[in-house]
mmCIF file of the N, C-alpha and C atoms, coordinates in Angstrom:
data_MODEL
# 
_entry.id   MODEL 
# 
loop_
_atom_site.group_PDB 
_atom_site.id 
_atom_site.type_symbol 
_atom_site.label_atom_id 
_atom_site.label_alt_id 
_atom_site.label_comp_id 
_atom_site.label_asym_id 
_atom_site.label_entity_id 
_atom_site.label_seq_id 
_atom_site.pdbx_PDB_ins_code 
_atom_site.Cartn_x 
_atom_site.Cartn_y 
_atom_site.Cartn_z 
_atom_site.occupancy 
_atom_site.B_iso_or_equiv 
_atom_site.pdbx_formal_charge 
_atom_site.auth_seq_id 
_atom_site.auth_comp_id 
_atom_site.auth_asym_id 
_atom_site.auth_atom_id 
_atom_site.pdbx_PDB_model_num 
ATOM 1   N N  . MET A 1 1  ? -1.703  5.428  10.968  1.00 0.00 ? 1  MET A N  1 
ATOM 2   C CA . MET A 1 1  ? -2.360  6.687  10.685  1.00 0.00 ? 1  MET A CA 1 
ATOM 3   C C  . MET A 1 1  ? -2.522  6.937  9.189   1.00 0.00 ? 1  MET A C  1 
ATOM 4   N N  . ALA A 1 2  ? -2.185  5.990  8.359   1.00 0.00 ? 2  ALA A N  1 
ATOM 5   C CA . ALA A 1 2  ? -2.312  6.192  6.916   1.00 0.00 ? 2  ALA A CA 1 
ATOM 6   C C  . ALA A 1 2  ? -3.752  6.473  6.517   1.00 0.00 ? 2  ALA A C  1 
ATOM 7   N N  . ASP A 1 3  ? -4.709  5.981  7.312   1.00 0.00 ? 3  ASP A N  1 
ATOM 8   C CA . ASP A 1 3  ? -6.110  6.208  6.976   1.00 0.00 ? 3  ASP A CA 1 
ATOM 9   C C  . ASP A 1 3  ? -6.563  7.626  7.281   1.00 0.00 ? 3  ASP A C  1 
ATOM 10  N N  . HIS A 1 4  ? -5.717  8.439  7.912   1.00 0.00 ? 4  HIS A N  1 
ATOM 11  C CA . HIS A 1 4  ? -6.043  9.848  8.162   1.00 0.00 ? 4  HIS A CA 1 
ATOM 12  C C  . HIS A 1 4  ? -5.540  10.753 7.050   1.00 0.00 ? 4  HIS A C  1 
ATOM 13  N N  . ASN A 1 5  ? -4.736  10.226 6.154   1.00 0.00 ? 5  ASN A N  1 
ATOM 14  C CA . ASN A 1 5  ? -4.185  11.036 5.073   1.00 0.00 ? 5  ASN A CA 1 
ATOM 15  C C  . ASN A 1 5  ? -5.229  11.265 3.990   1.00 0.00 ? 5  ASN A C  1 
ATOM 16  N N  . THR A 1 6  ? -5.031  12.322 3.231   1.00 0.00 ? 6  THR A N  1 
ATOM 17  C CA . THR A 1 6  ? -5.968  12.705 2.181   1.00 0.00 ? 6  THR A CA 1 
ATOM 18  C C  . THR A 1 6  ? -5.501  12.118 0.858   1.00 0.00 ? 6  THR A C  1 
ATOM 19  N N  . CYS A 1 7  ? -6.228  11.106 0.399   1.00 0.00 ? 7  CYS A N  1 
ATOM 20  C CA . CYS A 1 7  ? -5.900  10.457 -0.872  1.00 0.00 ? 7  CYS A CA 1 
ATOM 21  C C  . CYS A 1 7  ? -7.000  10.760 -1.881  1.00 0.00 ? 7  CYS A C  1 
ATOM 22  N N  . ARG A 1 8  ? -6.604  10.816 -3.138  1.00 0.00 ? 8  ARG A N  1 
ATOM 23  C CA . ARG A 1 8  ? -7.591  11.017 -4.188  1.00 0.00 ? 8  ARG A CA 1 
ATOM 24  C C  . ARG A 1 8  ? -7.196  10.206 -5.408  1.00 0.00 ? 8  ARG A C  1 
ATOM 25  N N  . ILE A 1 9  ? -8.180  9.981  -6.251  1.00 0.00 ? 9  ILE A N  1 
ATOM 26  C CA . ILE A 1 9  ? -7.980  9.221  -7.479  1.00 0.00 ? 9  ILE A CA 1 
ATOM 27  C C  . ILE A 1 9  ? -8.355  10.123 -8.642  1.00 0.00 ? 9  ILE A C  1 
ATOM 28  N N  . THR A 1 10 ? -7.537  10.116 -9.657  1.00 0.00 ? 10 THR A N  1 
ATOM 29  C CA . THR A 1 10 ? -7.822  10.859 -10.878 1.00 0.00 ? 10 THR A CA 1 
ATOM 30  C C  . THR A 1 10 ? -7.447  9.981  -12.066 1.00 0.00 ? 10 THR A C  1 
ATOM 31  N N  . TRP A 1 11 ? -7.866  10.376 -13.234 1.00 0.00 ? 11 TRP A N  1 
ATOM 32  C CA . TRP A 1 11 ? -7.533  9.646  -14.445 1.00 0.00 ? 11 TRP A CA 1 
ATOM 33  C C  . TRP A 1 11 ? -6.268  10.240 -15.059 1.00 0.00 ? 11 TRP A C  1 
ATOM 34  N N  . SER A 1 12 ? -5.332  9.397  -15.435 1.00 0.00 ? 12 SER A N  1 
ATOM 35  C CA . SER A 1 12 ? -4.127  9.841  -16.131 1.00 0.00 ? 12 SER A CA 1 
ATOM 36  C C  . SER A 1 12 ? -4.266  9.476  -17.607 1.00 0.00 ? 12 SER A C  1 
ATOM 37  N N  . ALA A 1 13 ? -4.581  10.473 -18.415 1.00 0.00 ? 13 ALA A N  1 
ATOM 38  C CA . ALA A 1 13 ? -4.701  10.232 -19.858 1.00 0.00 ? 13 ALA A CA 1 
ATOM 39  C C  . ALA A 1 13 ? -3.363  9.801  -20.446 1.00 0.00 ? 13 ALA A C  1 
ATOM 40  N N  . GLU A 1 14 ? -2.299  10.352 -19.914 1.00 0.00 ? 14 GLU A N  1 
ATOM 41  C CA . GLU A 1 14 ? -0.958  10.017 -20.402 1.00 0.00 ? 14 GLU A CA 1 
ATOM 42  C C  . GLU A 1 14 ? -0.644  8.534  -20.212 1.00 0.00 ? 14 GLU A C  1 
ATOM 43  N N  . ASP A 1 15 ? -1.052  7.988  -19.054 1.00 0.00 ? 15 ASP A N  1 
ATOM 44  C CA . ASP A 1 15 ? -0.768  6.588  -18.742 1.00 0.00 ? 15 ASP A CA 1 
ATOM 45  C C  . ASP A 1 15 ? -1.915  5.651  -19.081 1.00 0.00 ? 15 ASP A C  1 
ATOM 46  N N  . GLY A 1 16 ? -3.105  6.196  -19.288 1.00 0.00 ? 16 GLY A N  1 
ATOM 47  C CA . GLY A 1 16 ? -4.270  5.369  -19.591 1.00 0.00 ? 16 GLY A CA 1 
ATOM 48  C C  . GLY A 1 16 ? -4.723  4.544  -18.406 1.00 0.00 ? 16 GLY A C  1 
ATOM 49  N N  . GLU A 1 17 ? -4.463  5.059  -17.191 1.00 0.00 ? 17 GLU A N  1 
ATOM 50  C CA . GLU A 1 17 ? -4.857  4.352  -15.967 1.00 0.00 ? 17 GLU A CA 1 
ATOM 51  C C  . GLU A 1 17 ? -5.296  5.365  -14.917 1.00 0.00 ? 17 GLU A C  1 
ATOM 52  N N  . HIS A 1 18 ? -5.873  4.829  -13.858 1.00 0.00 ? 18 HIS A N  1 
ATOM 53  C CA . HIS A 1 18 ? -6.257  5.654  -12.717 1.00 0.00 ? 18 HIS A CA 1 
ATOM 54  C C  . HIS A 1 18 ? -5.021  5.917  -11.864 1.00 0.00 ? 18 HIS A C  1 
ATOM 55  N N  . LEU A 1 19 ? -4.939  7.123  -11.331 1.00 0.00 ? 19 LEU A N  1 
ATOM 56  C CA . LEU A 1 19 ? -3.771  7.561  -10.584 1.00 0.00 ? 19 LEU A CA 1 
ATOM 57  C C  . LEU A 1 19 ? -4.175  7.892  -9.150  1.00 0.00 ? 19 LEU A C  1 
ATOM 58  N N  . GLY A 1 20 ? -3.554  7.207  -8.196  1.00 0.00 ? 20 GLY A N  1 
ATOM 59  C CA . GLY A 1 20 ? -3.776  7.489  -6.786  1.00 0.00 ? 20 GLY A CA 1 
ATOM 60  C C  . GLY A 1 20 ? -2.730  8.464  -6.284  1.00 0.00 ? 20 GLY A C  1 
ATOM 61  N N  . LEU A 1 21 ? -3.179  9.494  -5.571  1.00 0.00 ? 21 LEU A N  1 
ATOM 62  C CA . LEU A 1 21 ? -2.292  10.531 -5.052  1.00 0.00 ? 21 LEU A CA 1 
ATOM 63  C C  . LEU A 1 21 ? -2.578  10.766 -3.574  1.00 0.00 ? 21 LEU A C  1 
ATOM 64  N N  . CYS A 1 22 ? -1.593  11.290 -2.851  1.00 0.00 ? 22 CYS A N  1 
ATOM 65  C CA . CYS A 1 22 ? -1.747  11.603 -1.439  1.00 0.00 ? 22 CYS A CA 1 
ATOM 66  C C  . CYS A 1 22 ? -1.285  13.038 -1.199  1.00 0.00 ? 22 CYS A C  1 
ATOM 67  N N  . ALA A 1 23 ? -2.169  13.874 -0.650  1.00 0.00 ? 23 ALA A N  1 
ATOM 68  C CA . ALA A 1 23 ? -1.854  15.290 -0.447  1.00 0.00 ? 23 ALA A CA 1 
ATOM 69  C C  . ALA A 1 23 ? -0.665  15.492 0.482   1.00 0.00 ? 23 ALA A C  1 
ATOM 70  N N  . GLU A 1 24 ? -0.541  14.662 1.503   1.00 0.00 ? 24 GLU A N  1 
ATOM 71  C CA . GLU A 1 24 ? 0.536   14.813 2.479   1.00 0.00 ? 24 GLU A CA 1 
ATOM 72  C C  . GLU A 1 24 ? 1.888   14.347 1.942   1.00 0.00 ? 24 GLU A C  1 
ATOM 73  N N  . PHE A 1 25 ? 1.868   13.537 0.897   1.00 0.00 ? 25 PHE A N  1 
ATOM 74  C CA . PHE A 1 25 ? 3.089   13.020 0.270   1.00 0.00 ? 25 PHE A CA 1 
ATOM 75  C C  . PHE A 1 25 ? 2.998   13.261 -1.239  1.00 0.00 ? 25 PHE A C  1 
ATOM 76  N N  . PRO A 1 26 ? 3.194   14.500 -1.690  1.00 0.00 ? 26 PRO A N  1 
ATOM 77  C CA . PRO A 1 26 ? 2.983   14.822 -3.108  1.00 0.00 ? 26 PRO A CA 1 
ATOM 78  C C  . PRO A 1 26 ? 3.930   14.116 -4.074  1.00 0.00 ? 26 PRO A C  1 
ATOM 79  N N  . SER A 1 27 ? 5.012   13.551 -3.580  1.00 0.00 ? 27 SER A N  1 
ATOM 80  C CA . SER A 1 27 ? 5.930   12.850 -4.488  1.00 0.00 ? 27 SER A CA 1 
ATOM 81  C C  . SER A 1 27 ? 5.515   11.402 -4.737  1.00 0.00 ? 27 SER A C  1 
ATOM 82  N N  . LEU A 1 28 ? 4.499   10.917 -4.029  1.00 0.00 ? 28 LEU A N  1 
ATOM 83  C CA . LEU A 1 28 ? 4.055   9.532  -4.186  1.00 0.00 ? 28 LEU A CA 1 
ATOM 84  C C  . LEU A 1 28 ? 2.853   9.451  -5.118  1.00 0.00 ? 28 LEU A C  1 
ATOM 85  N N  . SER A 1 29 ? 2.788   8.380  -5.887  1.00 0.00 ? 29 SER A N  1 
ATOM 86  C CA . SER A 1 29 ? 1.628   8.113  -6.735  1.00 0.00 ? 29 SER A CA 1 
ATOM 87  C C  . SER A 1 29 ? 1.543   6.618  -7.002  1.00 0.00 ? 29 SER A C  1 
ATOM 88  N N  . TRP A 1 30 ? 0.367   6.186  -7.454  1.00 0.00 ? 30 TRP A N  1 
ATOM 89  C CA . TRP A 1 30 ? 0.156   4.775  -7.755  1.00 0.00 ? 30 TRP A CA 1 
ATOM 90  C C  . TRP A 1 30 ? -0.772  4.661  -8.953  1.00 0.00 ? 30 TRP A C  1 
ATOM 91  N N  . LEU A 1 31 ? -0.339  3.972  -9.988  1.00 0.00 ? 31 LEU A N  1 
ATOM 92  C CA . LEU A 1 31 ? -1.152  3.735  -11.181 1.00 0.00 ? 31 LEU A CA 1 
ATOM 93  C C  . LEU A 1 31 ? -1.808  2.367  -11.104 1.00 0.00 ? 31 LEU A C  1 
ATOM 94  N N  . ALA A 1 32 ? -3.065  2.292  -11.532 1.00 0.00 ? 32 ALA A N  1 
ATOM 95  C CA . ALA A 1 32 ? -3.789  1.022  -11.531 1.00 0.00 ? 32 ALA A CA 1 
ATOM 96  C C  . ALA A 1 32 ? -4.923  1.079  -12.563 1.00 0.00 ? 32 ALA A C  1 
ATOM 97  N N  . PRO A 1 33 ? -5.371  -0.083 -13.008 1.00 0.00 ? 33 PRO A N  1 
ATOM 98  C CA . PRO A 1 33 ? -6.437  -0.100 -14.021 1.00 0.00 ? 33 PRO A CA 1 
ATOM 99  C C  . PRO A 1 33 ? -7.811  0.314  -13.498 1.00 0.00 ? 33 PRO A C  1 
ATOM 100 N N  . THR A 1 34 ? -8.052  0.217  -12.197 1.00 0.00 ? 34 THR A N  1 
ATOM 101 C CA . THR A 1 34 ? -9.356  0.600  -11.643 1.00 0.00 ? 34 THR A CA 1 
ATOM 102 C C  . THR A 1 34 ? -9.173  1.628  -10.535 1.00 0.00 ? 34 THR A C  1 
ATOM 103 N N  . PRO A 1 35 ? -10.199 2.433  -10.266 1.00 0.00 ? 35 PRO A N  1 
ATOM 104 C CA . PRO A 1 35 ? -10.099 3.405  -9.178  1.00 0.00 ? 35 PRO A CA 1 
ATOM 105 C C  . PRO A 1 35 ? -9.856  2.745  -7.823  1.00 0.00 ? 35 PRO A C  1 
ATOM 106 N N  . GLY A 1 36 ? -10.511 1.634  -7.559  1.00 0.00 ? 36 GLY A N  1 
ATOM 107 C CA . GLY A 1 36 ? -10.331 0.935  -6.284  1.00 0.00 ? 36 GLY A CA 1 
ATOM 108 C C  . GLY A 1 36 ? -8.906  0.442  -6.085  1.00 0.00 ? 36 GLY A C  1 
ATOM 109 N N  . GLU A 1 37 ? -8.312  -0.080 -7.142  1.00 0.00 ? 37 GLU A N  1 
ATOM 110 C CA . GLU A 1 37 ? -6.926  -0.548 -7.054  1.00 0.00 ? 37 GLU A CA 1 
ATOM 111 C C  . GLU A 1 37 ? -5.955  0.617  -6.882  1.00 0.00 ? 37 GLU A C  1 
ATOM 112 N N  . ALA A 1 38 ? -6.264  1.742  -7.511  1.00 0.00 ? 38 ALA A N  1 
ATOM 113 C CA . ALA A 1 38 ? -5.412  2.924  -7.355  1.00 0.00 ? 38 ALA A CA 1 
ATOM 114 C C  . ALA A 1 38 ? -5.478  3.435  -5.912  1.00 0.00 ? 38 ALA A C  1 
ATOM 115 N N  . LEU A 1 39 ? -6.670  3.444  -5.322  1.00 0.00 ? 39 LEU A N  1 
ATOM 116 C CA . LEU A 1 39 ? -6.814  3.884  -3.938  1.00 0.00 ? 39 LEU A CA 1 
ATOM 117 C C  . LEU A 1 39 ? -6.111  2.920  -2.986  1.00 0.00 ? 39 LEU A C  1 
ATOM 118 N N  . SER A 1 40 ? -6.318  1.635  -3.168  1.00 0.00 ? 40 SER A N  1 
ATOM 119 C CA . SER A 1 40 ? -5.646  0.640  -2.322  1.00 0.00 ? 40 SER A CA 1 
ATOM 120 C C  . SER A 1 40 ? -4.132  0.749  -2.458  1.00 0.00 ? 40 SER A C  1 
ATOM 121 N N  . GLY A 1 41 ? -3.663  0.948  -3.667  1.00 0.00 ? 41 GLY A N  1 
ATOM 122 C CA . GLY A 1 41 ? -2.229  1.031  -3.913  1.00 0.00 ? 41 GLY A CA 1 
ATOM 123 C C  . GLY A 1 41 ? -1.585  2.230  -3.248  1.00 0.00 ? 41 GLY A C  1 
ATOM 124 N N  . ILE A 1 42 ? -2.204  3.407  -3.372  1.00 0.00 ? 42 ILE A N  1 
ATOM 125 C CA . ILE A 1 42 ? -1.602  4.596  -2.765  1.00 0.00 ? 42 ILE A CA 1 
ATOM 126 C C  . ILE A 1 42 ? -1.674  4.510  -1.250  1.00 0.00 ? 42 ILE A C  1 
ATOM 127 N N  . ARG A 1 43 ? -2.751  3.953  -0.706  1.00 0.00 ? 43 ARG A N  1 
ATOM 128 C CA . ARG A 1 43 ? -2.859  3.818  0.754   1.00 0.00 ? 43 ARG A CA 1 
ATOM 129 C C  . ARG A 1 43 ? -1.801  2.851  1.286   1.00 0.00 ? 43 ARG A C  1 
ATOM 130 N N  . GLU A 1 44 ? -1.564  1.761  0.569   1.00 0.00 ? 44 GLU A N  1 
ATOM 131 C CA . GLU A 1 44 ? -0.539  0.801  0.980   1.00 0.00 ? 44 GLU A CA 1 
ATOM 132 C C  . GLU A 1 44 ? 0.853   1.418  0.881   1.00 0.00 ? 44 GLU A C  1 
ATOM 133 N N  . LEU A 1 45 ? 1.095   2.175  -0.171  1.00 0.00 ? 45 LEU A N  1 
ATOM 134 C CA . LEU A 1 45 ? 2.381   2.843  -0.343  1.00 0.00 ? 45 LEU A CA 1 
ATOM 135 C C  . LEU A 1 45 ? 2.622   3.840  0.789   1.00 0.00 ? 45 LEU A C  1 
ATOM 136 N N  . VAL A 1 46 ? 1.620   4.645  1.119   1.00 0.00 ? 46 VAL A N  1 
ATOM 137 C CA . VAL A 1 46 ? 1.739   5.615  2.208   1.00 0.00 ? 46 VAL A CA 1 
ATOM 138 C C  . VAL A 1 46 ? 1.976   4.897  3.530   1.00 0.00 ? 46 VAL A C  1 
ATOM 139 N N  . SER A 1 47 ? 1.277   3.798  3.763   1.00 0.00 ? 47 SER A N  1 
ATOM 140 C CA . SER A 1 47 ? 1.487   3.024  4.996   1.00 0.00 ? 47 SER A CA 1 
ATOM 141 C C  . SER A 1 47 ? 2.936   2.558  5.111   1.00 0.00 ? 47 SER A C  1 
ATOM 142 N N  . GLY A 1 48 ? 3.503   2.108  4.012   1.00 0.00 ? 48 GLY A N  1 
ATOM 143 C CA . GLY A 1 48 ? 4.898   1.676  4.010   1.00 0.00 ? 48 GLY A CA 1 
ATOM 144 C C  . GLY A 1 48 ? 5.859   2.811  4.289   1.00 0.00 ? 48 GLY A C  1 
ATOM 145 N N  . VAL A 1 49 ? 5.599   3.961  3.694   1.00 0.00 ? 49 VAL A N  1 
ATOM 146 C CA . VAL A 1 49 ? 6.451   5.128  3.921   1.00 0.00 ? 49 VAL A CA 1 
ATOM 147 C C  . VAL A 1 49 ? 6.356   5.569  5.382   1.00 0.00 ? 49 VAL A C  1 
ATOM 148 N N  . LEU A 1 50 ? 5.142   5.579  5.931   1.00 0.00 ? 50 LEU A N  1 
ATOM 149 C CA . LEU A 1 50 ? 4.967   5.948  7.339   1.00 0.00 ? 50 LEU A CA 1 
ATOM 150 C C  . LEU A 1 50 ? 5.701   4.979  8.265   1.00 0.00 ? 50 LEU A C  1 
ATOM 151 N N  . ALA A 1 51 ? 5.654   3.692  7.962   1.00 0.00 ? 51 ALA A N  1 
ATOM 152 C CA . ALA A 1 51 ? 6.370   2.692  8.764   1.00 0.00 ? 51 ALA A CA 1 
ATOM 153 C C  . ALA A 1 51 ? 7.874   2.923  8.697   1.00 0.00 ? 51 ALA A C  1 
ATOM 154 N N  . ASP A 1 52 ? 8.385   3.206  7.504   1.00 0.00 ? 52 ASP A N  1 
ATOM 155 C CA . ASP A 1 52 ? 9.814   3.495  7.342   1.00 0.00 ? 52 ASP A CA 1 
ATOM 156 C C  . ASP A 1 52 ? 10.215  4.750  8.116   1.00 0.00 ? 52 ASP A C  1 
ATOM 157 N N  . MET A 1 53 ? 9.368   5.770  8.060   1.00 0.00 ? 53 MET A N  1 
ATOM 158 C CA . MET A 1 53 ? 9.658   7.012  8.785   1.00 0.00 ? 53 MET A CA 1 
ATOM 159 C C  . MET A 1 53 ? 9.687   6.762  10.286  1.00 0.00 ? 53 MET A C  1 
ATOM 160 N N  . GLN A 1 54 ? 8.722   5.988  10.771  1.00 0.00 ? 54 GLN A N  1 
ATOM 161 C CA . GLN A 1 54 ? 8.672   5.675  12.202  1.00 0.00 ? 54 GLN A CA 1 
ATOM 162 C C  . GLN A 1 54 ? 9.909   4.882  12.621  1.00 0.00 ? 54 GLN A C  1 
ATOM 163 N N  . ALA A 1 55 ? 10.303  3.914  11.816  1.00 0.00 ? 55 ALA A N  1 
ATOM 164 C CA . ALA A 1 55 ? 11.462  3.082  12.134  1.00 0.00 ? 55 ALA A CA 1 
ATOM 165 C C  . ALA A 1 55 ? 12.760  3.882  12.186  1.00 0.00 ? 55 ALA A C  1 
ATOM 166 N N  . SER A 1 56 ? 12.824  4.946  11.377  1.00 0.00 ? 56 SER A N  1 
ATOM 167 C CA . SER A 1 56 ? 14.045  5.750  11.355  1.00 0.00 ? 56 SER A CA 1 
ATOM 168 C C  . SER A 1 56 ? 13.957  6.992  12.251  1.00 0.00 ? 56 SER A C  1 
ATOM 169 N N  . GLY A 1 57 ? 12.858  7.114  12.999  1.00 0.00 ? 57 GLY A N  1 
ATOM 170 C CA . GLY A 1 57 ? 12.718  8.225  13.935  1.00 0.00 ? 57 GLY A CA 1 
ATOM 171 C C  . GLY A 1 57 ? 12.287  9.540  13.306  1.00 0.00 ? 57 GLY A C  1 
ATOM 172 N N  . GLU A 1 58 ? 11.843  9.493  12.057  1.00 0.00 ? 58 GLU A N  1 
ATOM 173 C CA . GLU A 1 58 ? 11.387  10.714 11.381  1.00 0.00 ? 58 GLU A CA 1 
ATOM 174 C C  . GLU A 1 58 ? 9.949   11.038 11.783  1.00 0.00 ? 58 GLU A C  1 
ATOM 175 N N  . SER A 1 59 ? 9.617   12.302 11.754  1.00 0.00 ? 59 SER A N  1 
ATOM 176 C CA . SER A 1 59 ? 8.245   12.737 12.031  1.00 0.00 ? 59 SER A CA 1 
ATOM 177 C C  . SER A 1 59 ? 7.479   12.852 10.717  1.00 0.00 ? 59 SER A C  1 
ATOM 178 N N  . PRO A 1 60 ? 6.359   12.159 10.608  1.00 0.00 ? 60 PRO A N  1 
ATOM 179 C CA . PRO A 1 60 ? 5.571   12.255 9.379   1.00 0.00 ? 60 PRO A CA 1 
ATOM 180 C C  . PRO A 1 60 ? 4.819   13.587 9.327   1.00 0.00 ? 60 PRO A C  1 
ATOM 181 N N  . PRO A 1 61 ? 4.403   13.991 8.140   1.00 0.00 ? 61 PRO A N  1 
ATOM 182 C CA . PRO A 1 61 ? 3.606   15.206 8.040   1.00 0.00 ? 61 PRO A CA 1 
ATOM 183 C C  . PRO A 1 61 ? 2.254   14.999 8.730   1.00 0.00 ? 61 PRO A C  1 
ATOM 184 N N  . GLU A 1 62 ? 1.731   16.062 9.300   1.00 0.00 ? 62 GLU A N  1 
ATOM 185 C CA . GLU A 1 62 ? 0.418   15.973 9.953   1.00 0.00 ? 62 GLU A CA 1 
ATOM 186 C C  . GLU A 1 62 ? -0.648  15.783 8.885   1.00 0.00 ? 62 GLU A C  1 
ATOM 187 N N  . PRO A 1 63 ? -1.530  14.799 9.051   1.00 0.00 ? 63 PRO A N  1 
ATOM 188 C CA . PRO A 1 63 ? -2.609  14.611 8.086   1.00 0.00 ? 63 PRO A CA 1 
ATOM 189 C C  . PRO A 1 63 ? -3.485  15.859 8.000   1.00 0.00 ? 63 PRO A C  1 
ATOM 190 N N  . LEU A 1 64 ? -3.882  16.227 6.797   1.00 0.00 ? 64 LEU A N  1 
ATOM 191 C CA . LEU A 1 64 ? -4.752  17.382 6.613   1.00 0.00 ? 64 LEU A CA 1 
ATOM 192 C C  . LEU A 1 64 ? -6.039  17.242 7.414   1.00 0.00 ? 64 LEU A C  1 
ATOM 193 N N  . ALA A 1 65 ? -6.545  16.024 7.533   1.00 0.00 ? 65 ALA A N  1 
ATOM 194 C CA . ALA A 1 65 ? -7.779  15.784 8.268   1.00 0.00 ? 65 ALA A CA 1 
ATOM 195 C C  . ALA A 1 65 ? -7.651  16.110 9.749   1.00 0.00 ? 65 ALA A C  1 
ATOM 196 N N  . ASP A 1 66 ? -6.434  16.110 10.268  1.00 0.00 ? 66 ASP A N  1 
ATOM 197 C CA . ASP A 1 66 ? -6.209  16.385 11.681  1.00 0.00 ? 66 ASP A CA 1 
ATOM 198 C C  . ASP A 1 66 ? -5.916  17.867 11.962  1.00 0.00 ? 66 ASP A C  1 
ATOM 199 N N  . HIS A 1 67 ? -5.832  18.701 10.902  1.00 0.00 ? 67 HIS A N  1 
ATOM 200 C CA . HIS A 1 67 ? -5.593  20.126 11.107  1.00 0.00 ? 67 HIS A CA 1 
ATOM 201 C C  . HIS A 1 67 ? -6.825  20.767 11.733  1.00 0.00 ? 67 HIS A C  1 
ATOM 202 N N  . THR A 1 68 ? -6.594  21.708 12.613  1.00 0.00 ? 68 THR A N  1 
ATOM 203 C CA . THR A 1 68 ? -7.705  22.468 13.157  1.00 0.00 ? 68 THR A CA 1 
ATOM 204 C C  . THR A 1 68 ? -7.687  23.856 12.540  1.00 0.00 ? 68 THR A C  1 
ATOM 205 N N  . CYS A 1 69 ? -8.840  24.336 12.209  1.00 0.00 ? 69 CYS A N  1 
ATOM 206 C CA . CYS A 1 69 ? -8.961  25.649 11.596  1.00 0.00 ? 69 CYS A CA 1 
ATOM 207 C C  . CYS A 1 69 ? -9.806  26.542 12.479  1.00 0.00 ? 69 CYS A C  1 
ATOM 208 N N  . SER A 1 70 ? -9.449  27.785 12.538  1.00 0.00 ? 70 SER A N  1 
ATOM 209 C CA . SER A 1 70 ? -10.283 28.754 13.233  1.00 0.00 ? 70 SER A CA 1 
ATOM 210 C C  . SER A 1 70 ? -10.769 29.754 12.197  1.00 0.00 ? 70 SER A C  1 
ATOM 211 N N  . GLY A 1 71 ? -11.945 30.138 12.307  1.00 0.00 ? 71 GLY A N  1 
ATOM 212 C CA . GLY A 1 71 ? -12.382 31.086 11.306  1.00 0.00 ? 71 GLY A CA 1 
ATOM 213 C C  . GLY A 1 71 ? -13.781 31.303 11.376  1.00 0.00 ? 71 GLY A C  1 
# 
């Protein structure tokens, strides 16, 4: 389900690289020289965290994309 999570790429002036972030896991990030590598890196990191959570019986956060809104 890592592909349902909300990931974004931004520029980190402090690090001089692209920064991959995941809304559902705000403590995770991935630095890379290109936007594509930053996106691949954060998605792979999230996939690993989700696998670890599943293996230990933890419930992952619901992906923002799967939320239903009424309004």
